[in-house]
GUMAR-608923 format. One line per 8 residues: number of its first residue (from 0); their letters; for each residue x, y, z of C-alpha. Coordinates in Angstrom, 3 decimals, padded with zeros to 6 digits. Example, Ala and Ser with C-alpha at 12.3 -4.5 7.8 and 13.67 -1.06 7.14 Angstrom:
<sites>
0 = as = 012.300 -004.500 007.800 | 013.670 -001.060 007.140;
</sites>
This chain:
<sites>
0 = mmvsisap = 042.604 106.560 053.389 | 044.100 104.513 050.480 | 048.019 103.942 050.484 | 049.514 102.247 047.758 | 052.806 101.492 046.286 | 053.657 100.474 042.608 | 057.058 098.914 042.507 | 058.827 096.979 040.023;
8 = laswagla = 060.426 093.849 041.289 | 064.603 094.723 041.767 | 064.214 097.389 038.508 | 062.384 095.093 036.176 | 060.556 098.098 035.305 | 061.118 101.724 035.055 | 059.052 103.025 038.078 | 061.160 105.570 040.331;
16 = pvmsarqa = 061.163 104.147 044.023 | 060.188 106.577 046.861 | 063.294 106.878 049.057 | 064.339 108.018 052.494 | 067.155 110.553 052.273 | 069.194 107.902 053.838 | 068.791 105.584 051.070 | 069.030 108.058 048.428;
24 = sasshpgr = 072.628 108.918 049.494 | 073.523 105.408 049.567 | 073.441 104.538 045.832 | 075.467 101.650 046.329 | 072.774 099.635 047.693 | 071.823 096.941 045.141 | 068.234 096.397 046.404 | 065.022 098.707 046.254;
32 = fwqggrgs = 062.726 100.043 049.222 | 059.595 100.970 047.957 | 057.210 103.302 050.127 | 053.493 104.173 050.109 | 051.763 106.912 048.346 | 048.386 107.880 047.951 | 046.044 105.952 045.493 | 042.352 105.858 044.301;
40 = aqtakitv = 040.261 103.152 045.552 | 040.044 101.814 042.309 | 043.720 100.758 043.027 | 042.765 098.489 046.030 | 041.649 095.601 044.151 | 042.489 092.766 047.010 | 044.160 090.275 044.546 | 047.185 089.276 042.510;
48 = tafgalil = 046.007 090.574 039.103 | 046.979 088.600 035.604 | 049.216 091.548 034.695 | 051.263 091.058 037.602 | 050.361 093.549 040.483 | 050.693 092.006 043.785 | 048.032 093.916 045.829 | 048.028 093.259 049.852;
56 = gqgrksas = 045.260 094.853 051.873 | 046.753 096.371 054.791 | 044.784 097.584 057.928 | 041.374 097.541 058.685 | 038.543 098.168 056.282 | 036.396 101.282 056.592 | 034.135 103.526 054.412 | 037.344 105.273 052.812;
64 = garcvvar = 038.513 101.779 052.072 | 041.449 099.837 053.026 | 045.191 100.441 053.395 | 047.231 098.555 050.648 | 050.451 097.840 048.708 | 050.677 097.085 045.290 | 054.325 095.328 043.706 | 054.065 095.278 040.009;
72 = aarrqgrs = 056.296 092.687 038.088 | 057.115 093.861 034.735 | 059.430 092.649 032.173 | 063.292 093.229 031.844 | 065.145 091.840 029.180 | 066.689 088.417 030.669 | 064.568 088.406 033.653 | 061.355 086.672 034.531;
80 = drpkcvaf = 058.491 088.656 034.762 | 057.702 087.254 038.205 | 060.058 086.963 041.359 | 061.124 083.794 042.347 | 059.904 084.441 045.719 | 057.546 086.504 047.493 | 058.269 086.958 051.124 | 056.335 088.032 053.984;
88 = dldgclws = 056.576 089.540 057.556 | 053.695 088.102 059.842 | 053.168 090.398 062.835 | 051.488 093.743 061.596 | 051.744 092.750 058.044 | 049.837 089.552 057.408 | 047.980 090.155 060.747 | 047.131 091.710 063.948;
96 = pdmymlwg = 047.882 091.916 066.595 | 051.474 091.355 067.082 | 052.271 087.978 069.310 | 053.612 089.916 072.270 | 050.494 091.590 072.497 | 048.822 088.555 073.380 | 051.129 087.715 076.399 | 049.023 086.421 079.118;
104 = ggapfekq = 046.999 084.304 076.930 | 048.365 083.248 073.516 | 047.720 079.368 072.299 | 046.052 077.761 072.135 | 044.068 079.436 069.571 | 040.495 078.462 068.241 | 038.975 079.275 064.949 | 036.074 081.620 064.911;
112 = adgslrdr = 033.259 081.574 062.514 | 034.468 084.646 061.173 | 037.521 083.565 059.957 | 039.398 085.068 063.000 | 041.282 083.172 065.816 | 040.662 083.467 069.384 | 043.417 083.027 072.004 | 042.831 081.462 075.528;
120 = rgevvklk = 042.238 084.889 077.161 | 039.799 085.690 074.364 | 041.854 088.222 072.635 | 041.070 087.879 068.850 | 044.032 087.468 066.053 | 042.329 088.525 062.502 | 044.095 088.677 059.147 | 044.626 091.664 057.379;
128 = sgvqgall = 041.928 092.911 054.632 | 043.251 091.255 051.490 | 045.981 088.606 052.519 | 043.491 085.743 051.742 | 042.726 086.602 048.263 | 046.565 087.673 047.869 | 047.826 084.030 049.111 | 044.981 082.480 047.049;
136 = eladdksw = 046.025 084.165 043.543 | 049.668 083.354 044.443 | 048.376 079.726 044.821 | 046.283 079.399 042.327 | 047.126 081.749 039.378 | 048.993 079.640 036.704 | 051.123 082.677 035.905 | 052.488 082.392 039.598;
144 = ngvvvasa = 053.543 078.431 039.008 | 056.782 077.986 040.765 | 057.023 081.140 042.878 | 057.750 080.556 046.540 | 055.895 082.098 049.385 | 057.739 082.616 052.808 | 057.422 083.928 056.072 | 060.474 086.274 057.989;
152 = sccdepaw = 059.580 087.173 061.360 | 061.267 088.172 064.403 | 058.079 087.485 066.305 | 058.457 087.047 070.020 | 056.446 083.950 070.266 | 057.437 081.737 067.473 | 055.428 078.723 068.274 | 052.234 080.764 068.651;
160 = areclgkf = 052.916 082.327 064.835 | 053.152 078.923 063.523 | 049.987 077.845 065.100 | 048.292 080.574 063.329 | 049.876 079.837 059.846 | 048.212 076.323 060.409 | 044.951 077.636 061.578 | 044.074 080.378 059.392;
168 = dlgdgsgr = 041.937 079.047 056.456 | 042.096 080.969 053.292 | 038.359 081.273 053.119 | 037.687 079.733 049.470 | 035.811 076.453 050.729 | 038.846 074.505 050.009 | 039.847 073.766 053.585 | 043.297 075.295 052.688;
176 = lmkdvitv = 045.269 076.740 055.269 | 048.272 079.756 054.940 | 050.892 077.147 055.987 | 049.799 075.431 052.516 | 050.628 078.529 050.586 | 053.581 079.937 052.832 | 055.929 076.873 052.351 | 059.277 078.124 053.692;
184 = neihkgsk = 059.256 079.969 057.122 | 061.891 081.981 059.028 | 060.412 082.500 062.269 | 062.641 083.303 064.977 | 064.679 086.424 066.547 | 067.936 087.611 064.597 | 068.548 090.073 061.871 | 066.054 090.035 058.713;
192 = qghlrnia = 068.910 089.768 056.548 | 069.714 086.237 057.897 | 065.929 085.333 057.467 | 066.063 086.402 053.861 | 069.591 084.578 053.241 | 067.878 081.291 054.576 | 064.720 081.786 052.486 | 066.761 082.513 049.153;
200 = aaagcelh = 068.612 079.224 050.035 | 065.737 077.193 050.627 | 063.894 078.494 047.687 | 066.734 078.130 045.528 | 067.100 081.491 043.906 | 069.337 084.650 044.477 | 068.562 087.235 046.975 | 068.000 089.858 043.957;
208 = diiffdne = 064.834 087.302 042.952 | 062.918 087.950 046.152 | 060.330 090.574 047.221 | 059.811 090.994 050.903 | 056.723 092.920 052.635 | 057.650 094.199 055.754 | 055.694 097.148 058.142 | 058.746 098.312 059.770;
216 = pyncenvq = 061.068 100.572 057.909 | 063.981 099.603 059.486 | 063.754 096.093 058.372 | 063.128 097.136 054.808 | 066.313 099.715 055.170 | 068.186 096.362 056.589 | 067.367 093.951 053.911 | 067.193 096.122 050.690;
224 = rlgvtcif = 071.379 096.214 051.152 | 071.505 092.602 050.250 | 069.549 093.113 046.996 | 066.168 092.263 048.055 | 063.139 094.583 046.468 | 061.413 095.387 049.961 | 057.930 096.768 050.241 | 057.096 099.104 053.282;
232 = c = 053.734 098.358 053.818;
</sites>
């Protein structure tokens, strides 16, 4: 089943968010929390397109297609047509399984011919569908020049996550790794609000200039109160 979201960044465009009842009643919250709806196969082009749609594949590929999210950047008077920072959760968002699921194994990780990693117990860690394409587009498309790419993770094994960022190849033959694109990292226990505040400081931007992808709705609900546009993926 294809799942997609079309979301303006912090109200840059006029698309209506799909909010929980809790959020709908909390109109004072400055951010936006965007949730998936059903889309067509045509929506799931695994790339960041030139017209400003950031598309990140989620879940396993299947005959019925991959799950994906779309964040559309649109113009608003006095604002950029791009966020200043795109931040991602790691476990369950960019790769699977979660790091804690590797307890008993874990580091060191070995690169595999198919692009995956294998831990010392033989467990396989794979990128979600479309992650390589999205990161390559953020890195290479001139329209995204200057946009900082960050990670915000509360994973149980930060050192393992950092090793994975340093070993997952982007798959374009250049030898570039995830860590070469995701240059600001907040990988530690604590509130995601703290993660995003630190990322904003490191990126030199305001919180409302960040778009954040996370696969846990409570993280989206928490972070959007800061003014960050959150994509539940």
